N, C-alpha and C positions, 0 to 999 in steps of 0.2 A: 436647419431642418427642425420643425417644431415637433414636440412630443405629443403623442396621443394620450390624453389624460382620461382615466376612468376612475371615478370615486364610487366605491361600493359601500353601502351602509346597511344596517339591519332592515329586514323586510325586502331587500333586493337581492339577497344571496341565500336562497333556500338550501343550497348544497353545503353551506358553511355553518349550519345550525350546530353541529358538533365540532367543537374547536379542534379536536385532534384530526379531523378529516376535512380537508379543504380542497375544492376542485372547482375552477371556473375558467372561462375563456373571455378574452377581449377581442372583438372582431372589428376590423377596419373595412373601409369601402373597397370596392373592386372585386369582380368575380371572374372565375375561369370557367370555361365550358367543359361539359362532361367529355371524357375520352380525348381531351386536348393534350398538346405537348406539355403545357404547364402542369397538368395533373400527373403526367408520366414522370416529369422531373421531380415533383413533390413526392411521388412514391419512391423514387430512388433515395431521396434524403430520409424519408421515414424508415427505410430499411437499413440505412447505413449509420445514422446518428446514435441509436441506442447502443450499438456495439462500440462505436468510437468513444462515446462518453464514459461507458463503464470500463473500458480498457484503460482510460486515462485516470481513473480514480487513484491508482497507486503511482502514477507518474507525475511529470511536471505540470500537466494541464489540470490535474486535480478535479476530475469529474466534469470537465468542460470540453465541448466539441462544437465546431462550426463547419459549414460546408456551403458551397455554391455550385449549382448544377444548371447547365443550359446557357442559352444566349438570349439577350433581350429580343422580343418582349416576353419570352417564356422562361426567363431566368428566375430561379428560386434560390434564396439564401435562407439558411436556418441556423439556429443556435440552441444548444441544450446545456443547462447548468444544473447539476445535481447538488443537493444539499451537502454541506461539508462532512456530515456525520453518516452519510449513506454509504453502504458497501457496494461492491460492483454489481451484485445481483439486484439489489434494490434500485440502483441507478438505472440499469438497463431496462428493468420492468417499468419504471416510472416514465422514462423518455418514450418508450414504445407506446404506453397508454396515452401519453399526452398528445401524440399525433392523432390517435384515434378520437380522443375527446375533442380536439380542435376541429377536426373535420365533421364531427357530429354537431357541435355547438355553433360552428361557423361554416355551414355548408357552402362549398365552392368559393369561399373567401380566399383572395390572394394574400391576405395579411391576417394572421391570427396568432394570439399568444395564449398559452394555457399555463395556469398556475396550479400546482399540486403541492402537497406537503413536502414531497421528496425531490421535486425538480421544477424547473421553469423551461418552457420550450417556446420558441417563436419561429415562424417561417414567414417570408414576405417576398413580394416582387421587387421591393426596394433593396438597394445595396446598403442596408443598415449596418452591416458588419464593418464598413469603412469608417463609421462614425462612432467610435467607442464612447459610451457614456451619454449619448444623445439619441433623439428619435426613439425613445423607449416608452411603451405603454406603462403607465404608473397607476397602481390601485392602492387605496387605503381602506382597510376593512376591519371589522370586528365581528365576532360571532353574534348572530341574532338571538342566541339563547342567553347571552350575558347582559345583565342589567348594569346600570351605573353603580360605581362605588358609592356606598352610603354610610358604611360603618366608620370611616375615617374621613378627614377633610380632603376634598377632591384636589385642592391646590397642593397639599402635601404628597398625595399619591402621584400626581403628575410630576412633581419635582423629583420624586424617587425614581420614576420611570425614566425621565430624561437623564438623571445622573447614571442610572444603570446602563442605558443605551450608549451614552457618551463613552463610558468606560469600556463597553463591549466593542464599540467602533475602534477605539485606540488599540485594543488587543488584536482585533481582526487585521487592522492595517499593519501592525508590527509583525503579525504572523506571516503575512505575505511579503514582507520586506526583508526577510532573513536571507542568509547566505546559503541555505541548503538547496537541494535540487528541486524541491517541491514548492512551487509558488501557490500558496493557498490562503487567500484572504477569507478566513473563517474563524469565528470565535463564539463561544458560549459563556454565559456568566450567570451568577445568582447573587441576589441582594437580600440581606436580612432586613425585614421591614417591620410590620406591626405584629408582635407575638400573638395577640388575641384574635385578630381577624384575618390578616394576610401575612403569615410568618415569612414568606419568601416571594420574591418576584424573579422570574427567569427571563433571560434575554439571549438573543442570537443575532449575529450580523454576518453578512457575506457579500463579497464582490466577485465578479468574474476575474479569473487569473490573468486575463489579457490586459487588465487595467494597470496603470501605474499606481504607486501608493498615493500620490496626490489626487488622482482621479477617483480612487476608491474613497478616500476621506471626504472629498467634496460630494460625491454621490450619497454616501451614507449620512453625512452631516446635514444635508438638505432634508433627508427623510426624518432625522431626529427632531429637527426644528418644527416639523409639522405635527408632531404627536400631540402637544397640548391643544391644538386647534381641531384636528379631525378625530382624535381618539380621546377626547377630553373625559377623564373619569371612567374609562373603560377598563375592566380587569384584564383584558387581553386584546391585542391588536397586532396588525401587520401592515407594513408598507412595502409594496412589491414593485420592482422594475426588472427588466431583463438583465441589467448590468449590476445591480446591487439590490439587496433586500434586507429587511430586519423584522424581528418579531419579539414580542414580550408577552408574558402571561403570569398570572398568579398560580398557575398549574404547570408542572414540569411537562416538557414536550420534546426535548432533544435526547439523543442517545449518549450514554456515558456520563462521566463526571464533568462539572463545569470547569472551564479553563481559567476562570477568574471568580473570586468571591469578594464582595464589597459590602459595606454597611450603608444603610440609607441615610440621607440627611435627617437631622433631628426634627421631631415634630414641632411645629411653630407653637408658641404659647397662645393660650386662648385670648381673644380680644379683651382689652381692659374695659371694666365697667365704667360707664360715663359718670363723672363726678357731678354732685349736686351743684347747680349754679347758685351763686350768692344772689340774694334779692337785689333787684335793681336799685341804684341810688337815685333818689328823687332830686331833681334839679329844678331850677326856676325860683321865682320869688315866693316867699312865705307870706301868707296873709293871716294876720292874727285877729281873732275875734274876742272881744272883751264883753263880759256880761256883768252888768252892775245890778245889784239888788238893793233896793231902797226899802228901808223900813219906815 
């Protein structure tokens, strides 16, 4: 099953102009009729999942809930994943709002995904819950208000972001692979960078708790590898899917203290000045001219 891919860039995301508040929806084809059985099944999920996800915040599911209602062709499956640092109240409110936003942004769509700062919600006529890690809408975005990095070399900044996110991914995978009763693939991190212009870069990574450690690492690793291409030189960016997501920014955006602190790779030396080339050596035959003066 192929993933639905949505790439969102500046100018196409008016609701993300303020980096601290992000909200948008990805809509797929297929529509249901008003007052249909599908709409009734969707309403059941919209009523149940906010409470289910928020109840799970302190339990083994860690802010994650799924459900399937009805029979084909009116069957609806849904998923809700709250951010790892959200409390139960914030989780419940975010999931409830996401269903409303999805139905507003994707009217009567049978497949919609809504991304907010605090949670990700998807519902679909497809049985996507049977295929963990695949068939996921993916979006890569940055704030339209953020210009490119100019005060430091872009290649150095990109290298620092990739180093930060790789370390954050390692921590998130390890956090979900522990022996405690709460399986929670979630980590936050901070990286010391350039003291003058960008003192710190903040990072976050998360996977759905239903994933295995290998699935989580593969999902997030693919996202990290795309950063230098799609978020090249951006001071803040996110890569979002329903099964995993990550985010970085030169501004703090998560709750509490970071779970990991690292140092950035050293700044590369300035390019060497080109040396002056030696004058070319003349080759070939020499022709001598003799001048005789007679008196």
